[in-house]
BAFI-3210 file (N, C-alpha, C; in Angstrom, 3 decimals, decimal comma, padded with zeros to 6 digits):
// residues 204
n [1|2|3|4|5|6|7|8|9|10|11|12|13|14|15|16|17|18|19|20|21|22|23|24|25|26|27|28|29|30|31|32|33|34|35|36|37|38|39|40|41|42|43|44|45|46|47|48|49|50|51|52|53|54|55|56|57|58|59|60|61|62|63|64|65|66|67|68|69|70|71|72|73|74|75|76|77|78|79|80|81|82|83|84|85|86|87|88|89|90|91|92|93|94|95|96|97|98|99|100|101|102|103|104|105|106|107|108|109|110|111|112|113|114|115|116|117|118|119|120|121|122|123|124|125|126|127|128|129|130|131|132|133|134|135|136|137|138|139|140|141|142|143|144|145|146|147|148|149|150|151|152|153|154|155|156|157|158|159|160|161|162|163|164|165|166|167|168|169|170|171|172|173|174|175|176|177|178|179|180|181|182|183|184|185|186|187|188|189|190|191|192|193|194|195|196|197|198|199|200|201|202|203|204]
n.u [043,688|045,859|045,676|047,986|047,397|046,515|043,396|042,495|042,908|045,088|043,514|041,187|041,965|043,097|041,074|039,646|041,226|041,641|039,595|039,046|038,593|039,377|041,198|041,119|043,037|043,484|044,610|043,489|040,208|039,203|039,978|039,163|036,461|035,978|036,840|035,017|032,813|033,646|034,054|031,111|029,990|031,110|030,546|031,934|032,409|034,236|035,910|037,006|036,945|038,909|039,237|042,392|045,747|049,002|051,453|049,894|047,319|044,888|042,504|042,538|042,510|044,889|047,792|046,152|046,281|047,320|048,958|050,355|050,017|052,534|052,626|054,749|054,599|056,074|057,716|056,800|056,276|057,410|057,921|059,353|060,510|058,750|056,492|056,570|056,901|054,201|053,141|054,097|052,892|050,160|050,426|049,985|052,274|054,555|053,512|053,459|054,959|054,476|056,455|056,922|059,163|060,726|064,166|067,559|067,957|065,350|064,507|066,459|064,894|062,318|062,708|063,411|061,367|059,238|058,714|058,702|056,593|054,462|054,743|056,941|059,396|061,674|064,287|064,412|065,176|068,028|068,686|070,223|069,349|066,681|066,947|068,132|066,017|063,829|064,960|065,195|062,609|061,423|061,114|062,097|063,818|062,627|062,739|063,820|063,993|065,327|063,857|061,648|063,574|064,597|062,660|059,786|059,506|058,762|056,075|055,753|055,740|053,835|051,497|051,500|052,701|051,002|047,526|045,302|042,497|040,334|039,157|040,897|043,214|042,752|042,411|044,821|046,241|046,834|048,879|050,649|051,906|052,610|054,621|056,696|057,338|059,146|061,212|062,691|064,880|068,060|068,114|069,143|071,484|070,857|068,098|064,811|063,371|062,732|061,486|060,231|059,759|058,912|058,985|057,282|058,700|059,458|057,667|056,973]
n.v [-038,661|-041,553|-045,088|-047,730|-051,260|-052,774|-052,699|-050,136|-048,603|-046,506|-044,626|-044,370|-042,373|-040,431|-039,576|-038,670|-036,539|-035,059|-034,493|-034,983|-036,930|-040,527|-042,953|-046,489|-049,403|-052,769|-056,084|-058,070|-059,912|-059,918|-058,324|-055,944|-056,154|-055,949|-053,480|-052,008|-052,213|-051,687|-048,819|-048,288|-048,534|-046,680|-044,455|-043,131|-042,136|-041,087|-042,767|-044,659|-048,145|-050,279|-053,386|-054,677|-055,373|-054,972|-055,560|-054,900|-053,120|-052,004|-051,038|-048,358|-045,008|-043,518|-040,994|-039,265|-038,830|-036,937|-036,917|-040,426|-043,100|-045,741|-047,408|-049,726|-051,601|-052,397|-054,233|-056,393|-057,404|-058,932|-057,888|-055,105|-052,848|-052,803|-052,494|-049,467|-048,281|-048,422|-047,034|-044,857|-044,338|-043,652|-040,948|-037,708|-035,455|-034,179|-035,261|-036,469|-039,247|-041,256|-043,145|-046,168|-048,178|-051,349|-051,580|-054,111|-054,413|-055,167|-057,907|-058,095|-056,661|-058,054|-060,639|-063,426|-065,272|-064,089|-062,054|-063,774|-064,963|-062,871|-062,116|-060,966|-060,560|-059,744|-058,272|-056,055|-052,100|-050,236|-046,833|-046,105|-048,095|-047,727|-045,093|-045,555|-047,481|-045,626|-043,552|-045,186|-045,370|-043,030|-041,263|-038,513|-038,343|-036,250|-036,034|-037,640|-040,446|-042,440|-044,538|-046,152|-046,997|-046,979|-047,290|-047,592|-049,955|-052,493|-051,531|-052,169|-054,204|-055,909|-054,841|-056,051|-058,874|-059,871|-061,347|-058,876|-057,810|-055,762|-053,011|-052,643|-052,082|-049,674|-048,409|-048,252|-046,808|-044,171|-043,724|-045,567|-043,819|-041,636|-042,647|-043,350|-040,986|-040,281|-041,747|-040,760|-039,233|-039,869|-041,339|-043,712|-046,132|-048,565|-048,469|-049,670|-049,245|-046,886|-043,846|-042,199|-038,985|-038,743|-037,377|-037,183|-036,924|-037,658|-038,944|-042,080]
n.w [087,839|088,266|089,511|089,994|090,815|093,706|096,211|097,064|099,303|099,331|097,297|098,558|100,680|099,105|097,567|100,133|101,108|098,739|097,516|094,576|092,076|090,786|089,397|089,413|089,172|089,030|088,802|090,123|090,418|092,356|094,306|093,110|093,323|096,279|096,535|095,637|096,597|099,308|098,754|098,240|100,759|102,102|100,854|098,562|095,724|093,857|093,143|090,451|089,461|088,034|086,079|084,884|083,674|083,836|081,370|079,761|080,114|078,401|078,692|078,864|078,623|076,153|076,677|078,528|081,151|083,799|086,221|087,452|089,847|090,750|093,095|095,058|093,260|090,707|091,538|091,180|088,770|085,790|083,174|083,527|082,276|079,745|080,914|081,771|079,642|078,435|080,657|080,193|077,681|078,721|080,059|079,900|077,851|080,150|081,912|085,546|087,148|090,081|091,991|093,916|095,153|096,364|098,104|097,186|100,109|101,000|101,583|103,367|105,782|106,001|105,226|103,037|102,661|103,000|101,029|098,537|099,339|098,503|096,062|094,840|092,158|091,970|094,002|094,434|093,535|093,084|092,862|090,692|088,916|088,477|087,146|084,880|083,481|083,384|081,956|079,493|078,960|078,302|080,656|083,358|085,798|088,869|091,527|094,195|097,037|099,559|101,627|104,554|106,860|109,625|111,607|110,520|109,371|111,361|111,870|109,302|108,943|110,495|109,011|106,489|107,022|108,532|108,874|109,226|110,411|107,358|108,400|110,796|109,453|107,659|109,952|111,128|109,198|109,180|110,978|110,273|107,719|109,192|110,576|108,161|107,741|109,587|108,711|107,096|108,177|108,450|106,440|103,644|102,108|103,444|103,356|102,904|100,986|097,959|096,792|094,300|091,909|088,824|085,463|082,441|079,573|076,962|073,807|072,799]
ca.u [044,781|045,468|046,773|047,895|047,711|045,713|042,328|042,164|042,950|045,547|042,914|040,567|042,959|043,491|039,723|039,200|042,182|041,517|038,287|038,815|038,237|040,807|041,064|041,961|043,459|043,953|044,597|042,529|039,211|038,543|040,179|038,312|035,159|036,402|037,011|033,909|032,134|034,232|033,533|029,548|029,679|031,622|029,533|032,526|031,724|034,937|036,846|036,383|037,842|039,066|040,391|043,424|046,918|050,544|052,077|048,863|046,775|043,969|041,143|042,737|042,809|046,753|047,675|045,044|046,207|048,182|049,569|050,142|050,941|053,096|053,071|055,047|053,718|056,698|058,642|055,822|056,388|058,889|058,538|059,423|060,613|057,506|055,062|056,955|056,471|053,067|052,742|054,414|051,464|048,635|050,495|050,369|053,397|055,064|052,826|054,107|054,859|055,113|056,921|057,804|059,223|061,674|065,571|067,896|067,795|063,999|064,339|066,919|063,602|061,069|062,580|062,946|060,049|057,748|059,222|058,408|055,063|053,402|055,005|058,181|059,936|063,101|064,455|064,051|066,088|068,913|068,351|070,815|068,862|065,660|067,238|068,285|064,852|062,949|065,543|064,497|061,143|060,624|060,916|063,388|063,491|062,761|062,971|063,762|065,084|065,237|062,517|061,722|064,723|064,972|061,376|058,190|059,629|058,266|054,848|054,869|055,759|052,417|050,678|051,578|052,896|049,865|046,051|044,550|040,769|040,290|039,094|042,043|044,048|042,118|042,602|046,637|047,146|047,321|049,804|051,893|051,803|053,417|055,963|057,315|057,877|060,689|062,135|063,455|065,419|069,060|068,396|070,596|071,471|070,244|066,895|064,608|062,215|062,804|060,210|060,538|058,910|059,488|058,194|057,227|059,998|059,263|057,012|058,020]
ca.v [-039,069|-043,273|-045,325|-048,753|-052,038|-052,632|-052,782|-048,681|-047,874|-045,123|-044,205|-043,535|-041,640|-039,498|-038,650|-038,146|-035,508|-033,792|-034,533|-035,152|-038,175|-041,247|-044,287|-047,583|-050,573|-053,922|-057,286|-059,544|-059,298|-060,220|-056,954|-054,939|-056,257|-055,413|-051,960|-051,506|-052,811|-050,253|-047,293|-047,899|-048,521|-045,001|-043,743|-042,504|-042,188|-040,666|-043,647|-045,957|-049,338|-050,847|-054,357|-054,575|-055,639|-054,325|-054,154|-054,047|-051,634|-051,997|-050,774|-047,186|-043,961|-042,689|-039,655|-038,673|-038,553|-036,102|-038,237|-041,924|-043,761|-046,984|-047,750|-050,920|-052,485|-052,709|-055,281|-057,786|-057,560|-059,205|-057,193|-053,808|-051,710|-052,858|-051,477|-048,101|-047,580|-048,376|-046,219|-043,352|-043,867|-042,968|-039,758|-036,669|-034,674|-033,177|-035,823|-036,923|-040,759|-041,377|-044,749|-046,304|-049,397|-051,944|-051,861|-055,156|-054,689|-055,604|-059,201|-058,294|-056,626|-058,774|-061,946|-063,935|-066,322|-063,533|-061,346|-064,429|-065,098|-061,732|-062,311|-060,180|-061,025|-059,165|-057,855|-054,347|-051,282|-048,857|-045,508|-046,194|-049,167|-046,811|-044,024|-046,482|-047,868|-044,500|-042,897|-045,795|-045,602|-041,417|-040,215|-037,806|-038,300|-035,130|-035,861|-039,644|-040,326|-043,704|-044,170|-046,664|-047,042|-047,715|-047,492|-048,165|-051,594|-052,821|-051,746|-052,375|-056,062|-056,229|-054,732|-057,090|-060,175|-060,811|-061,278|-058,140|-057,180|-054,490|-052,411|-052,398|-051,612|-048,480|-047,187|-048,174|-046,307|-042,935|-044,282|-046,160|-042,820|-040,518|-043,627|-043,180|-039,303|-040,304|-042,392|-039,364|-038,958|-041,017|-042,184|-043,815|-047,109|-049,806|-048,348|-050,962|-048,711|-045,991|-043,189|-041,104|-038,440|-038,389|-036,518|-037,764|-036,092|-037,562|-039,812|-043,334]
ca.w [088,625|087,894|090,596|089,393|091,632|094,580|096,302|096,957|100,357|099,131|096,593|099,546|101,242|097,796|097,372|101,104|101,130|097,771|096,871|093,492|091,322|090,868|088,770|090,167|088,105|089,639|087,971|090,896|090,241|094,053|095,032|092,661|094,247|097,781|096,662|095,470|098,241|100,901|098,257|098,183|102,096|102,258|100,066|098,138|094,204|093,107|092,504|089,352|089,392|086,318|086,041|083,765|083,928|083,248|080,786|078,488|080,298|077,081|078,690|079,753|077,589|075,781|076,606|079,223|082,876|084,246|087,024|087,661|091,124|090,988|094,534|095,070|092,069|089,766|091,850|090,753|087,385|085,102|082,244|084,189|081,005|078,719|081,597|081,894|078,168|078,522|081,348|079,225|076,711|079,182|080,011|079,059|077,998|081,414|083,272|086,237|087,751|091,325|091,922|095,498|095,009|097,632|097,410|097,194|101,243|101,480|102,139|105,520|107,139|105,687|104,843|101,675|102,147|102,691|099,634|097,873|099,522|098,337|094,685|094,338|091,018|092,080|095,516|094,371|092,849|093,513|092,357|089,384|087,983|088,320|086,290|083,323|082,986|083,231|080,586|078,631|078,737|078,107|081,833|083,791|087,431|089,272|092,660|094,623|098,251|099,990|102,447|105,152|107,172|110,539|112,169|110,219|108,800|112,236|111,535|108,155|109,082|111,218|108,166|105,384|107,288|109,273|108,161|109,837|109,316|106,834|109,087|111,422|108,486|107,746|111,318|111,101|108,064|109,778|112,169|109,153|107,425|110,079|110,984|107,534|107,499|110,622|108,068|106,220|108,860|108,610|105,225|103,231|100,959|103,907|103,807|102,229|099,770|097,090|096,248|093,336|091,000|087,336|084,233|080,995|079,116|075,542|073,357|072,325]
c.u [044,603|046,659|046,607|048,382|047,060|044,534|041,872|042,317|043,998|044,473|041,667|040,898|042,913|041,955|039,312|039,849|041,802|040,362|037,993|038,962|039,614|040,559|041,931|042,150|044,331|043,514|043,508|040,913|038,258|038,890|039,452|036,850|035,148|036,599|036,082|032,825|032,376|033,578|031,932|029,590|030,291|030,896|030,550|031,989|032,935|035,938|036,427|037,563|037,652|039,797|040,798|044,748|047,939|051,113|050,946|048,141|045,485|043,092|041,501|043,077|044,414|046,458|046,837|045,172|047,373|049,365|049,203|050,917|051,059|053,435|053,539|054,285|055,252|057,994|058,134|055,555|057,486|058,847|058,309|059,305|059,364|056,367|055,351|056,578|055,119|052,694|052,813|053,294|050,334|049,131|050,435|051,681|053,618|054,266|053,974|053,802|055,566|055,452|057,618|058,081|060,711|063,212|066,198|068,005|066,460|064,113|065,194|065,689|062,793|061,166|062,324|061,642|058,874|057,826|058,547|057,234|053,837|053,639|056,028|058,577|061,704|063,103|063,871|065,134|066,952|068,360|069,035|069,906|067,266|065,797|067,081|066,962|063,828|063,369|064,958|063,146|059,988|060,684|062,239|062,834|063,895|063,122|063,153|064,347|064,755|064,557|062,360|062,833|065,136|063,556|060,222|058,425|058,664|056,682|054,222|054,750|054,580|051,578|050,551|051,847|051,703|048,272|045,383|043,634|041,225|040,462|040,117|042,989|044,209|042,759|044,147|046,961|047,592|048,758|051,310|052,397|052,777|054,547|056,854|057,630|059,809|061,558|063,248|064,604|067,100|068,820|069,122|070,050|071,017|068,963|066,147|063,385|063,016|061,509|060,829|059,214|059,704|058,885|058,357|057,813|060,106|058,625|057,840|057,227]
c.v [-040,697|-043,801|-047,026|-049,792|-051,688|-052,468|-051,334|-047,796|-046,552|-044,450|-043,201|-042,194|-040,010|-038,539|-037,894|-036,888|-034,406|-033,274|-034,631|-036,602|-039,311|-042,310|-045,555|-048,949|-051,489|-055,082|-058,568|-058,929|-059,475|-058,937|-055,792|-055,208|-055,773|-053,929|-051,464|-051,427|-051,512|-049,019|-047,267|-047,830|-047,103|-044,039|-042,470|-043,190|-041,816|-041,531|-044,683|-047,316|-049,944|-052,346|-054,525|-054,702|-054,969|-055,465|-053,562|-052,892|-051,468|-051,350|-048,794|-046,224|-043,608|-041,491|-038,693|-038,482|-037,862|-036,731|-039,404|-042,102|-045,037|-046,899|-049,034|-052,028|-053,089|-053,762|-056,871|-058,121|-057,623|-057,847|-055,206|-052,341|-051,258|-051,903|-050,134|-047,570|-047,619|-047,516|-044,441|-042,812|-043,192|-041,669|-038,681|-036,296|-034,191|-034,064|-036,339|-038,564|-040,591|-042,791|-044,701|-047,739|-050,087|-051,824|-053,103|-055,144|-054,756|-056,815|-059,349|-057,692|-057,671|-060,643|-062,562|-064,821|-065,397|-062,856|-062,291|-065,110|-064,079|-061,388|-061,287|-061,204|-060,734|-058,654|-056,678|-053,715|-050,680|-047,893|-045,405|-047,109|-048,350|-045,853|-044,684|-046,850|-046,472|-043,815|-043,721|-045,571|-043,758|-040,786|-039,974|-038,047|-036,729|-035,131|-037,440|-039,078|-041,882|-043,274|-045,752|-047,487|-047,729|-047,784|-048,221|-049,613|-052,708|-052,648|-051,817|-054,050|-056,199|-055,692|-055,730|-058,064|-061,225|-060,446|-060,504|-057,903|-055,668|-053,251|-051,616|-051,661|-050,456|-047,912|-046,998|-047,459|-044,801|-042,731|-044,789|-044,736|-041,709|-041,396|-043,446|-042,001|-039,372|-041,163|-041,705|-039,163|-040,429|-041,975|-042,556|-045,508|-048,140|-049,494|-049,329|-050,202|-047,419|-045,347|-042,234|-040,340|-038,248|-038,006|-036,863|-036,638|-036,164|-038,894|-041,002|-043,656]
c.w [088,115|088,901|089,614|090,654|093,206|094,907|096,765|098,373|100,380|098,244|097,598|100,048|100,210|097,658|098,785|101,348|100,085|097,281|095,504|093,220|091,043|089,677|089,196|089,629|088,984|088,954|088,358|091,158|091,542|094,495|094,834|093,387|095,397|097,491|096,033|096,439|099,249|099,823|098,615|099,603|102,723|101,731|099,144|096,467|093,344|092,456|091,670|089,305|088,478|086,442|084,750|084,157|083,331|082,473|079,425|078,555|079,148|077,392|079,139|078,306|077,404|076,244|077,531|080,583|082,920|085,499|087,324|088,971|090,981|092,173|094,894|094,228|091,320|090,159|091,776|089,451|086,677|084,127|082,611|082,681|080,471|079,543|081,699|080,601|077,997|079,076|080,723|078,077|077,376|079,721|079,280|079,225|079,277|082,502|084,420|086,894|088,975|091,571|093,344|094,818|096,321|096,985|097,623|098,890|101,942|102,134|103,889|106,150|107,115|105,473|103,405|101,763|102,106|101,487|098,595|097,856|098,856|096,774|094,023|093,203|091,050|093,403|095,340|093,313|093,553|092,593|091,095|088,393|087,565|087,166|084,994|082,618|082,861|082,577|079,350|078,066|078,735|079,312|081,960|085,222|087,754|090,744|093,195|096,412|098,661|101,059|102,933|105,727|108,580|112,065|111,616|109,641|109,731|111,873|110,128|108,191|109,328|109,581|107,158|106,040|107,856|108,779|108,982|109,364|108,628|107,661|110,186|110,637|107,860|108,827|111,120|109,958|108,280|110,022|110,846|108,500|108,178|110,491|109,843|106,978|108,447|109,590|107,195|107,061|109,217|107,273|104,729|102,497|101,701|103,971|102,842|100,987|099,175|096,640|095,345|092,805|089,858|086,196|083,258|080,095|077,357|075,075|072,695|071,280]
res [m|l|k|l|g|g|w|g|i|m|s|f|m|f|v|r|t|t|g|k|s|i|d|c|v|e|m|d|s|k|l|i|q|l|g|r|r|l|a|d|r|a|g|i|r|e|i|r|f|i|e|d|s|l|p|k|l|s|k|l|k|r|n|y|y|d|q|i|l|l|i|d|v|l|e|h|i|k|e|d|l|e|s|l|i|t|i|n|s|l|l|k|m|g|g|n|l|i|i|s|v|p|t|p|s|y|p|k|y|f|g|r|k|f|a|n|e|i|g|h|v|r|d|g|y|l|i|g|d|l|e|r|l|l|n|w|s|g|f|k|i|v|a|w|s|y|h|t|n|f|l|s|p|y|l|c|e|l|w|y|k|y|n|l|p|i|k|l|k|i|m|l|f|p|f|l|k|s|f|c|y|l|d|f|i|g|k|g|i|n|s|c|g|i|v|l|k|a|k|k|v|r|r|l]
***
């Protein structure tokens, strides 16, 4: 398993839930150091932190991973198609790519200023946008849904907009996960996120 972006909280949850190992890639060396310190304190040895960046990912093995998580990353990268092509090269044939991205409704919930501050280079994607990008980069969407619709944006706002202590964020994570399940009730075009699963169907 490979996770691209972030300091590792989802990777910690993955290891705790499955007992399997995961590679966690981040371009910010400070976040890498933070993730390593937290893993050491928690006694977790199954996470390998790698400093690298999209779209190159030059430190990773090609045709190696069965599954890649691309969670809230693509909206921060100008070269989105080039990045997906690189990700294709990392996956084995038939491997899965899990993507979460905002929709163009994101600024309505969080505000334009906040989106700019956290480094969004675009407001988001509609499912048609993602379908075209994934088709061009050798993937086929097998399942998708809008999410973050009417309830969890408020908890997400607390999570992202305010400088909460990391320990508190870790405590809040299960609640955020539970709230997000409720968002699949009444999901629709006004949701501020899309989650999907795509499969590698051809090499480029």
